[in-house]
C-alpha positions in Angstrom: 179.2 -79.7 45.5 175.9 -80.7 47.2 175.0 -84.6 48.4 171.8 -86.0 50.0 171.2 -89.5 51.4 167.8 -90.9 51.3 166.4 -94.2 52.8 163.3 -95.7 50.9 161.8 -99.1 52.5 160.3 -101.5 49.8 157.6 -103.9 49.8 159.0 -107.6 50.1 157.3 -108.5 46.9 158.7 -105.7 44.9 162.2 -105.2 45.8 163.6 -107.0 42.4 161.3 -104.9 40.7 162.7 -101.8 42.7 166.3 -102.9 42.3 166.0 -102.7 38.3 163.9 -99.6 38.2 166.1 -97.6 40.8 169.0 -98.6 38.6 167.4 -97.1 35.6 166.7 -94.0 37.3 170.4 -93.7 38.4 172.1 -94.3 35.0 169.2 -91.9 33.4 170.1 -89.2 35.8 173.7 -89.6 35.3 173.4 -89.9 31.5 170.8 -87.0 31.1 171.1 -84.6 34.1 174.5 -82.6 33.5 174.2 -81.2 37.0 174.2 -85.0 38.5 177.6 -86.6 39.2 177.3 -89.4 41.3 174.4 -92.2 42.4 174.8 -94.7 44.7 172.0 -97.3 45.6 172.7 -99.5 48.4 170.7 -102.4 50.1 170.8 -102.8 53.8 173.1 -106.0 55.0 170.5 -106.5 57.8 167.2 -105.3 55.9 166.9 -106.5 52.6 163.7 -104.4 52.1 165.6 -101.1 52.9 167.5 -99.3 50.4 169.6 -95.9 50.7 170.3 -93.5 48.0 173.2 -91.1 47.9 173.5 -88.8 45.2 175.7 -85.7 44.5 175.1 -82.7 42.2 177.2 -79.9 41.1 175.2 -77.4 43.6 171.8 -77.0 45.3 170.2 -76.0 41.8 171.0 -79.1 39.9 169.9 -81.1 43.0 166.5 -79.1 42.6 166.3 -79.7 39.1 166.5 -83.6 39.5 163.9 -83.3 42.3 161.7 -81.4 39.5 163.1 -83.0 36.4 161.8 -85.2 33.8 163.8 -88.4 34.8 162.1 -88.3 38.2 158.6 -87.6 36.8 158.8 -90.4 34.2 160.1 -92.8 36.9 158.1 -92.1 40.1 154.9 -92.9 39.0 156.3 -96.5 38.7 158.6 -96.5 41.8 155.8 -95.1 44.1 153.7 -98.4 44.3 156.8 -100.2 45.3 157.3 -98.4 48.5 156.1 -99.5 51.8 156.5 -95.9 53.3 157.2 -92.6 51.8 161.1 -92.1 51.3 163.3 -90.5 54.2 165.7 -87.5 53.4 168.3 -88.5 56.0 170.8 -85.7 55.3 172.1 -83.4 53.0 174.7 -80.5 52.5 177.9 -79.4 50.9 180.6 -81.5 50.6 183.7 -81.2 52.6 185.7 -83.8 51.2 186.9 -85.0 48.5 187.0 -81.6 47.0 184.7 -80.8 43.9 184.9 -83.1 40.9 184.3 -81.3 37.6 
């Protein structure tokens, strides 16, 4: 399994819009992309305008399909104006534990 972690800083006045749309993106990814197996969205406890997305895919090809697929395409146009800065990839790699889940 391949996982990655992103950080996104959101404009304060768009925070609630971002929460709704990011949740929609996660739900659509899990429903429509067979290779997307986990999608967590976390709001930072000390900075309410910072969010982290932890995503897991069956493999690297599934992550690439997500990044360039229909779900991202139709949601990123709406998400982009909510960002205070471009998202930052904090890391990514192949899972050590837990073992791959079918």
